[in-house]
Gaussian input, Z-matrix of N, CA and C with variables (Angstrom, degrees):
# hf/3-21g

backbone

0 1
 N
 C     1     B1
 C     2     B2     1     A1
 N     3     B3     2     A2     1     D1
 C     4     B4     3     A3     2     D2
 C     5     B5     4     A4     3     D3
 N     6     B6     5     A5     4     D4
 C     7     B7     6     A6     5     D5
 C     8     B8     7     A7     6     D6
 N     9     B9     8     A8     7     D7
 C    10    B10     9     A9     8     D8
 C    11    B11    10    A10     9     D9
 N    12    B12    11    A11    10    D10
 C    13    B13    12    A12    11    D11
 C    14    B14    13    A13    12    D12
 N    15    B15    14    A14    13    D13
 C    16    B16    15    A15    14    D14
 C    17    B17    16    A16    15    D15
 N    18    B18    17    A17    16    D16
 C    19    B19    18    A18    17    D17
 C    20    B20    19    A19    18    D18
 N    21    B21    20    A20    19    D19
 C    22    B22    21    A21    20    D20
 C    23    B23    22    A22    21    D21
 N    24    B24    23    A23    22    D22
 C    25    B25    24    A24    23    D23
 C    26    B26    25    A25    24    D24
 N    27    B27    26    A26    25    D25
 C    28    B28    27    A27    26    D26
 C    29    B29    28    A28    27    D27
 N    30    B30    29    A29    28    D28
 C    31    B31    30    A30    29    D29
 C    32    B32    31    A31    30    D30
 N    33    B33    32    A32    31    D31
 C    34    B34    33    A33    32    D32
 C    35    B35    34    A34    33    D33
 N    36    B36    35    A35    34    D34
 C    37    B37    36    A36    35    D35
 C    38    B38    37    A37    36    D36
 N    39    B39    38    A38    37    D37
 C    40    B40    39    A39    38    D38
 C    41    B41    40    A40    39    D39
 N    42    B42    41    A41    40    D40
 C    43    B43    42    A42    41    D41
 C    44    B44    43    A43    42    D42
 N    45    B45    44    A44    43    D43
 C    46    B46    45    A45    44    D44
 C    47    B47    46    A46    45    D45
 N    48    B48    47    A47    46    D46
 C    49    B49    48    A48    47    D47
 C    50    B50    49    A49    48    D48
 N    51    B51    50    A50    49    D49
 C    52    B52    51    A51    50    D50
 C    53    B53    52    A52    51    D51
 N    54    B54    53    A53    52    D52
 C    55    B55    54    A54    53    D53
 C    56    B56    55    A55    54    D54
 N    57    B57    56    A56    55    D55
 C    58    B58    57    A57    56    D56
 C    59    B59    58    A58    57    D57
 N    60    B60    59    A59    58    D58
 C    61    B61    60    A60    59    D59
 C    62    B62    61    A61    60    D60
 N    63    B63    62    A62    61    D61
 C    64    B64    63    A63    62    D62
 C    65    B65    64    A64    63    D63
 N    66    B66    65    A65    64    D64
 C    67    B67    66    A66    65    D65
 C    68    B68    67    A67    66    D66
 N    69    B69    68    A68    67    D67
 C    70    B70    69    A69    68    D68
 C    71    B71    70    A70    69    D69
 N    72    B72    71    A71    70    D70
 C    73    B73    72    A72    71    D71
 C    74    B74    73    A73    72    D72
 N    75    B75    74    A74    73    D73
 C    76    B76    75    A75    74    D74
 C    77    B77    76    A76    75    D75
 N    78    B78    77    A77    76    D76
 C    79    B79    78    A78    77    D77
 C    80    B80    79    A79    78    D78
 N    81    B81    80    A80    79    D79
 C    82    B82    81    A81    80    D80
 C    83    B83    82    A82    81    D81
 N    84    B84    83    A83    82    D82
 C    85    B85    84    A84    83    D83
 C    86    B86    85    A85    84    D84
 N    87    B87    86    A86    85    D85
 C    88    B88    87    A87    86    D86
 C    89    B89    88    A88    87    D87
 N    90    B90    89    A89    88    D88
 C    91    B91    90    A90    89    D89
 C    92    B92    91    A91    90    D90
 N    93    B93    92    A92    91    D91
 C    94    B94    93    A93    92    D92
 C    95    B95    94    A94    93    D93
 N    96    B96    95    A95    94    D94
 C    97    B97    96    A96    95    D95
 C    98    B98    97    A97    96    D96
 N    99    B99    98    A98    97    D97
 C   100   B100    99    A99    98    D98
 C   101   B101   100   A100    99    D99
 N   102   B102   101   A101   100   D100
 C   103   B103   102   A102   101   D101
 C   104   B104   103   A103   102   D102
 N   105   B105   104   A104   103   D103
 C   106   B106   105   A105   104   D104
 C   107   B107   106   A106   105   D105
 N   108   B108   107   A107   106   D106
 C   109   B109   108   A108   107   D107
 C   110   B110   109   A109   108   D108
 N   111   B111   110   A110   109   D109
 C   112   B112   111   A111   110   D110
 C   113   B113   112   A112   111   D111
 N   114   B114   113   A113   112   D112
 C   115   B115   114   A114   113   D113
 C   116   B116   115   A115   114   D114
 N   117   B117   116   A116   115   D115
 C   118   B118   117   A117   116   D116
 C   119   B119   118   A118   117   D117
 N   120   B120   119   A119   118   D118
 C   121   B121   120   A120   119   D119
 C   122   B122   121   A121   120   D120
 N   123   B123   122   A122   121   D121
 C   124   B124   123   A123   122   D122
 C   125   B125   124   A124   123   D123
 N   126   B126   125   A125   124   D124
 C   127   B127   126   A126   125   D125
 C   128   B128   127   A127   126   D126
 N   129   B129   128   A128   127   D127
 C   130   B130   129   A129   128   D128
 C   131   B131   130   A130   129   D129
 N   132   B132   131   A131   130   D130
 C   133   B133   132   A132   131   D131
 C   134   B134   133   A133   132   D132
 N   135   B135   134   A134   133   D133
 C   136   B136   135   A135   134   D134
 C   137   B137   136   A136   135   D135
 N   138   B138   137   A137   136   D136
 C   139   B139   138   A138   137   D137
 C   140   B140   139   A139   138   D138
 N   141   B141   140   A140   139   D139
 C   142   B142   141   A141   140   D140
 C   143   B143   142   A142   141   D141
 N   144   B144   143   A143   142   D142
 C   145   B145   144   A144   143   D143
 C   146   B146   145   A145   144   D144
 N   147   B147   146   A146   145   D145
 C   148   B148   147   A147   146   D146
 C   149   B149   148   A148   147   D147
 N   150   B150   149   A149   148   D148
 C   151   B151   150   A150   149   D149
 C   152   B152   151   A151   150   D150
 N   153   B153   152   A152   151   D151
 C   154   B154   153   A153   152   D152
 C   155   B155   154   A154   153   D153
 N   156   B156   155   A155   154   D154
 C   157   B157   156   A156   155   D155
 C   158   B158   157   A157   156   D156
 N   159   B159   158   A158   157   D157
 C   160   B160   159   A159   158   D158
 C   161   B161   160   A160   159   D159
 N   162   B162   161   A161   160   D160
 C   163   B163   162   A162   161   D161
 C   164   B164   163   A163   162   D162
 N   165   B165   164   A164   163   D163
 C   166   B166   165   A165   164   D164
 C   167   B167   166   A166   165   D165
 N   168   B168   167   A167   166   D166
 C   169   B169   168   A168   167   D167
 C   170   B170   169   A169   168   D168
 N   171   B171   170   A170   169   D169
 C   172   B172   171   A171   170   D170
 C   173   B173   172   A172   171   D171
 N   174   B174   173   A173   172   D172
 C   175   B175   174   A174   173   D173
 C   176   B176   175   A175   174   D174
 N   177   B177   176   A176   175   D175
 C   178   B178   177   A177   176   D176
 C   179   B179   178   A178   177   D177
 N   180   B180   179   A179   178   D178
 C   181   B181   180   A180   179   D179
 C   182   B182   181   A181   180   D180
 N   183   B183   182   A182   181   D181
 C   184   B184   183   A183   182   D182
 C   185   B185   184   A184   183   D183
 N   186   B186   185   A185   184   D184
 C   187   B187   186   A186   185   D185
 C   188   B188   187   A187   186   D186
 N   189   B189   188   A188   187   D187
 C   190   B190   189   A189   188   D188
 C   191   B191   190   A190   189   D189
 N   192   B192   191   A191   190   D190
 C   193   B193   192   A192   191   D191
 C   194   B194   193   A193   192   D192
 N   195   B195   194   A194   193   D193
 C   196   B196   195   A195   194   D194
 C   197   B197   196   A196   195   D195
 N   198   B198   197   A197   196   D196
 C   199   B199   198   A198   197   D197
 C   200   B200   199   A199   198   D198
 N   201   B201   200   A200   199   D199
 C   202   B202   201   A201   200   D200
 C   203   B203   202   A202   201   D201
 N   204   B204   203   A203   202   D202
 C   205   B205   204   A204   203   D203
 C   206   B206   205   A205   204   D204
 N   207   B207   206   A206   205   D205
 C   208   B208   207   A207   206   D206
 C   209   B209   208   A208   207   D207
 N   210   B210   209   A209   208   D208
 C   211   B211   210   A210   209   D209
 C   212   B212   211   A211   210   D210
 N   213   B213   212   A212   211   D211
 C   214   B214   213   A213   212   D212
 C   215   B215   214   A214   213   D213
 N   216   B216   215   A215   214   D214
 C   217   B217   216   A216   215   D215
 C   218   B218   217   A217   216   D216
 N   219   B219   218   A218   217   D217
 C   220   B220   219   A219   218   D218
 C   221   B221   220   A220   219   D219
 N   222   B222   221   A221   220   D220
 C   223   B223   222   A222   221   D221
 C   224   B224   223   A223   222   D222
 N   225   B225   224   A224   223   D223
 C   226   B226   225   A225   224   D224
 C   227   B227   226   A226   225   D225
 N   228   B228   227   A227   226   D226
 C   229   B229   228   A228   227   D227
 C   230   B230   229   A229   228   D228
 N   231   B231   230   A230   229   D229
 C   232   B232   231   A231   230   D230
 C   233   B233   232   A232   231   D231

   B1=1.4060
   B2=1.4671
   B3=1.2973
   B4=1.4615
   B5=1.4697
   B6=1.2736
   B7=1.4747
   B8=1.4750
   B9=1.3036
   B10=1.4214
   B11=1.5224
   B12=1.3215
   B13=1.4722
   B14=1.4003
   B15=1.3387
   B16=1.4114
   B17=1.5245
   B18=1.3640
   B19=1.4079
   B20=1.5291
   B21=1.3209
   B22=1.4839
   B23=1.5450
   B24=1.3565
   B25=1.4230
   B26=1.5021
   B27=1.2922
   B28=1.4321
   B29=1.4395
   B30=1.3912
   B31=1.4185
   B32=1.5015
   B33=1.3373
   B34=1.4697
   B35=1.5563
   B36=1.3098
   B37=1.4974
   B38=1.4660
   B39=1.2780
   B40=1.4561
   B41=1.5264
   B42=1.3045
   B43=1.5602
   B44=1.4890
   B45=1.3623
   B46=1.4850
   B47=1.4968
   B48=1.3745
   B49=1.4180
   B50=1.5337
   B51=1.2658
   B52=1.5125
   B53=1.4657
   B54=1.2993
   B55=1.5093
   B56=1.5014
   B57=1.3851
   B58=1.4873
   B59=1.5014
   B60=1.2523
   B61=1.4521
   B62=1.5098
   B63=1.2969
   B64=1.4028
   B65=1.5533
   B66=1.2560
   B67=1.4934
   B68=1.4924
   B69=1.3031
   B70=1.4452
   B71=1.5250
   B72=1.2899
   B73=1.4815
   B74=1.4598
   B75=1.2989
   B76=1.4213
   B77=1.4952
   B78=1.3578
   B79=1.4633
   B80=1.5493
   B81=1.2450
   B82=1.4085
   B83=1.5630
   B84=1.3022
   B85=1.4500
   B86=1.5412
   B87=1.4020
   B88=1.4250
   B89=1.4855
   B90=1.2593
   B91=1.4624
   B92=1.5502
   B93=1.3300
   B94=1.4975
   B95=1.5477
   B96=1.3480
   B97=1.5503
   B98=1.4841
   B99=1.3341
   B100=1.4991
   B101=1.5524
   B102=1.3186
   B103=1.4123
   B104=1.5166
   B105=1.3098
   B106=1.4272
   B107=1.5391
   B108=1.3101
   B109=1.4637
   B110=1.5111
   B111=1.3269
   B112=1.4629
   B113=1.5302
   B114=1.3529
   B115=1.4640
   B116=1.5367
   B117=1.3741
   B118=1.4452
   B119=1.5071
   B120=1.3219
   B121=1.4746
   B122=1.5284
   B123=1.2994
   B124=1.4279
   B125=1.5518
   B126=1.3025
   B127=1.4747
   B128=1.5221
   B129=1.3340
   B130=1.4265
   B131=1.5395
   B132=1.3609
   B133=1.4273
   B134=1.5194
   B135=1.3653
   B136=1.4287
   B137=1.4242
   B138=1.3535
   B139=1.5052
   B140=1.5661
   B141=1.3306
   B142=1.5190
   B143=1.5462
   B144=1.3192
   B145=1.5322
   B146=1.5055
   B147=1.3841
   B148=1.4879
   B149=1.5299
   B150=1.2787
   B151=1.4493
   B152=1.4620
   B153=1.3551
   B154=1.4492
   B155=1.5822
   B156=1.3425
   B157=1.5014
   B158=1.4857
   B159=1.3107
   B160=1.4539
   B161=1.5534
   B162=1.3786
   B163=1.4453
   B164=1.5260
   B165=1.2854
   B166=1.4822
   B167=1.5331
   B168=1.3256
   B169=1.4670
   B170=1.4869
   B171=1.3576
   B172=1.4467
   B173=1.5856
   B174=1.2883
   B175=1.4754
   B176=1.5055
   B177=1.2831
   B178=1.5355
   B179=1.5212
   B180=1.2432
   B181=1.5168
   B182=1.5469
   B183=1.2906
   B184=1.4617
   B185=1.5778
   B186=1.3706
   B187=1.4607
   B188=1.5352
   B189=1.3457
   B190=1.4950
   B191=1.5754
   B192=1.3100
   B193=1.4440
   B194=1.5417
   B195=1.2914
   B196=1.4656
   B197=1.4987
   B198=1.3654
   B199=1.5116
   B200=1.4698
   B201=1.3767
   B202=1.4912
   B203=1.5076
   B204=1.2930
   B205=1.4331
   B206=1.5493
   B207=1.2599
   B208=1.4687
   B209=1.5291
   B210=1.3695
   B211=1.5290
   B212=1.5735
   B213=1.2640
   B214=1.4659
   B215=1.5274
   B216=1.2881
   B217=1.4440
   B218=1.4325
   B219=1.3499
   B220=1.4955
   B221=1.5163
   B222=1.4206
   B223=1.4378
   B224=1.5579
   B225=1.2504
   B226=1.5338
   B227=1.5174
   B228=1.3223
   B229=1.4338
   B230=1.5344
   B231=1.2911
   B232=1.4792
   B233=1.4338
   A1=114.49
   A2=118.18
   A3=118.75
   A4=109.49
   A5=119.06
   A6=126.85
   A7=110.14
   A8=118.13
   A9=125.45
   A10=106.80
   A11=120.45
   A12=121.67
   A13=108.53
   A14=121.29
   A15=128.32
   A16=108.38
   A17=116.37
   A18=118.84
   A19=112.85
   A20=117.06
   A21=120.76
   A22=108.87
   A23=119.21
   A24=119.11
   A25=110.99
   A26=117.44
   A27=122.52
   A28=108.80
   A29=120.06
   A30=122.98
   A31=109.41
   A32=117.00
   A33=120.21
   A34=107.83
   A35=112.28
   A36=119.45
   A37=112.60
   A38=119.71
   A39=124.56
   A40=106.43
   A41=111.99
   A42=116.53
   A43=114.77
   A44=113.94
   A45=117.07
   A46=113.93
   A47=118.27
   A48=120.54
   A49=112.67
   A50=117.43
   A51=122.91
   A52=107.72
   A53=114.45
   A54=119.18
   A55=111.27
   A56=114.04
   A57=116.85
   A58=104.83
   A59=117.77
   A60=121.41
   A61=110.93
   A62=121.12
   A63=123.56
   A64=111.74
   A65=117.50
   A66=121.79
   A67=109.73
   A68=116.11
   A69=122.30
   A70=106.79
   A71=113.93
   A72=120.71
   A73=107.67
   A74=120.50
   A75=125.26
   A76=110.40
   A77=118.45
   A78=118.28
   A79=109.29
   A80=116.00
   A81=122.20
   A82=112.16
   A83=117.45
   A84=119.68
   A85=110.29
   A86=118.82
   A87=117.20
   A88=110.80
   A89=121.61
   A90=123.30
   A91=110.82
   A92=113.78
   A93=121.71
   A94=105.08
   A95=111.07
   A96=114.19
   A97=110.62
   A98=114.17
   A99=121.06
   A100=110.10
   A101=119.54
   A102=124.33
   A103=110.32
   A104=118.77
   A105=124.09
   A106=104.92
   A107=115.10
   A108=123.39
   A109=110.33
   A110=119.85
   A111=122.30
   A112=115.11
   A113=113.80
   A114=118.38
   A115=112.79
   A116=117.04
   A117=123.93
   A118=112.09
   A119=117.57
   A120=122.85
   A121=113.01
   A122=119.86
   A123=122.84
   A124=112.60
   A125=118.63
   A126=118.54
   A127=113.06
   A128=117.95
   A129=121.09
   A130=111.18
   A131=116.72
   A132=121.01
   A133=111.87
   A134=115.02
   A135=120.60
   A136=113.03
   A137=118.76
   A138=122.67
   A139=108.04
   A140=115.25
   A141=121.61
   A142=107.07
   A143=115.69
   A144=120.25
   A145=113.20
   A146=110.82
   A147=116.39
   A148=113.15
   A149=114.81
   A150=118.52
   A151=115.06
   A152=115.90
   A153=121.74
   A154=110.46
   A155=114.51
   A156=118.37
   A157=109.92
   A158=118.77
   A159=124.33
   A160=113.81
   A161=116.16
   A162=121.32
   A163=112.56
   A164=119.83
   A165=122.88
   A166=110.54
   A167=114.23
   A168=120.50
   A169=117.16
   A170=116.38
   A171=123.84
   A172=110.41
   A173=115.63
   A174=120.92
   A175=112.82
   A176=115.09
   A177=118.11
   A178=112.93
   A179=120.55
   A180=122.44
   A181=109.14
   A182=118.16
   A183=120.49
   A184=109.56
   A185=115.51
   A186=119.57
   A187=112.46
   A188=116.13
   A189=119.22
   A190=105.06
   A191=118.23
   A192=115.96
   A193=114.70
   A194=116.27
   A195=119.63
   A196=111.82
   A197=112.76
   A198=118.71
   A199=113.02
   A200=114.95
   A201=117.68
   A202=114.13
   A203=115.73
   A204=123.07
   A205=108.16
   A206=116.83
   A207=121.56
   A208=111.02
   A209=113.73
   A210=120.29
   A211=105.20
   A212=121.59
   A213=124.29
   A214=110.42
   A215=116.07
   A216=121.04
   A217=115.63
   A218=116.69
   A219=124.32
   A220=113.48
   A221=113.93
   A222=117.91
   A223=112.73
   A224=118.68
   A225=121.54
   A226=111.40
   A227=116.02
   A228=121.16
   A229=109.76
   A230=114.82
   A231=122.04
   A232=114.36
   D1=154.17
   D2=176.23
   D3=-121.93
   D4=157.63
   D5=-175.91
   D6=-118.28
   D7=145.72
   D8=175.15
   D9=-131.12
   D10=128.91
   D11=175.75
   D12=-90.64
   D13=119.61
   D14=176.45
   D15=-117.15
   D16=106.96
   D17=-176.69
   D18=62.10
   D19=-121.19
   D20=178.27
   D21=-100.03
   D22=-0.72
   D23=-178.49
   D24=-107.11
   D25=155.41
   D26=176.73
   D27=-115.03
   D28=125.04
   D29=179.15
   D30=-107.37
   D31=125.36
   D32=178.68
   D33=-103.42
   D34=123.49
   D35=178.38
   D36=-77.70
   D37=126.67
   D38=175.04
   D39=-81.61
   D40=167.78
   D41=176.74
   D42=-60.41
   D43=-27.02
   D44=179.22
   D45=-76.04
   D46=-9.53
   D47=178.71
   D48=-103.16
   D49=-12.64
   D50=-177.45
   D51=-74.03
   D52=146.11
   D53=174.93
   D54=-105.39
   D55=146.65
   D56=176.10
   D57=-129.74
   D58=122.86
   D59=-179.92
   D60=61.76
   D61=-132.04
   D62=177.99
   D63=-100.35
   D64=7.33
   D65=-178.56
   D66=-114.94
   D67=149.12
   D68=175.74
   D69=-88.87
   D70=135.59
   D71=176.92
   D72=-89.25
   D73=123.87
   D74=-178.71
   D75=-120.40
   D76=142.32
   D77=175.32
   D78=-90.96
   D79=178.09
   D80=178.48
   D81=92.23
   D82=-130.67
   D83=-173.28
   D84=-75.92
   D85=-21.98
   D86=-179.91
   D87=-88.11
   D88=139.84
   D89=-177.72
   D90=-100.63
   D91=157.36
   D92=-177.72
   D93=-73.81
   D94=136.21
   D95=176.53
   D96=-63.10
   D97=140.41
   D98=-175.72
   D99=-91.37
   D100=-10.41
   D101=-173.58
   D102=-133.29
   D103=166.37
   D104=170.42
   D105=-76.91
   D106=146.57
   D107=-175.71
   D108=-57.89
   D109=-33.15
   D110=178.73
   D111=-69.70
   D112=-20.37
   D113=-176.30
   D114=-102.60
   D115=-9.54
   D116=179.33
   D117=-75.49
   D118=145.11
   D119=171.26
   D120=53.55
   D121=57.89
   D122=-178.69
   D123=-67.98
   D124=-26.85
   D125=179.14
   D126=-71.57
   D127=-47.21
   D128=179.19
   D129=-70.04
   D130=-33.56
   D131=176.95
   D132=-59.16
   D133=-46.74
   D134=179.79
   D135=-62.17
   D136=-43.31
   D137=-177.38
   D138=-67.19
   D139=-40.42
   D140=-179.45
   D141=-61.63
   D142=-53.92
   D143=-176.76
   D144=-55.78
   D145=-47.12
   D146=-178.25
   D147=-63.89
   D148=-40.44
   D149=174.97
   D150=-61.45
   D151=-46.97
   D152=-179.60
   D153=-58.72
   D154=-42.65
   D155=-179.05
   D156=-65.75
   D157=-42.52
   D158=-174.72
   D159=-76.85
   D160=-39.47
   D161=-165.61
   D162=-122.92
   D163=-14.50
   D164=-175.46
   D165=90.43
   D166=154.44
   D167=-177.27
   D168=-55.35
   D169=-39.65
   D170=-176.44
   D171=-58.15
   D172=-37.24
   D173=-174.38
   D174=-86.32
   D175=0.74
   D176=-171.73
   D177=-117.09
   D178=19.93
   D179=-175.28
   D180=-57.85
   D181=-35.31
   D182=-176.83
   D183=-60.99
   D184=-43.49
   D185=-179.15
   D186=-77.29
   D187=-31.58
   D188=179.67
   D189=-70.19
   D190=-45.16
   D191=178.48
   D192=-66.03
   D193=-31.13
   D194=176.55
   D195=-63.84
   D196=-43.04
   D197=177.09
   D198=-62.43
   D199=-44.51
   D200=178.25
   D201=-63.06
   D202=-34.99
   D203=178.41
   D204=-65.24
   D205=-46.06
   D206=179.78
   D207=-60.71
   D208=-45.25
   D209=-177.93
   D210=-63.05
   D211=-41.77
   D212=177.55
   D213=-59.72
   D214=-46.13
   D215=176.52
   D216=-59.17
   D217=-27.29
   D218=177.13
   D219=-83.77
   D220=-2.95
   D221=175.19
   D222=102.18
   D223=4.07
   D224=179.01
   D225=-85.04
   D226=144.68
   D227=178.05
   D228=-99.91
   D229=90.48
   D230=-176.06
   D231=-124.31

């Protein structure tokens, strides 16, 4: 645990309040991401990126949503 002194009070951060990478780590039913967000879901990331380059972001909501769903399944809050 880490402590932060705020005025006269000391606040101790629990593991559920700490952040890792760009995702918030939560205890309970949600699990801690095992990878960095840039390395998670390479298959959907590749399909999303190729679609955006070829057709533009508006035409690729299917792949964007698939990638976001995959990231959430990996434990990221996106």
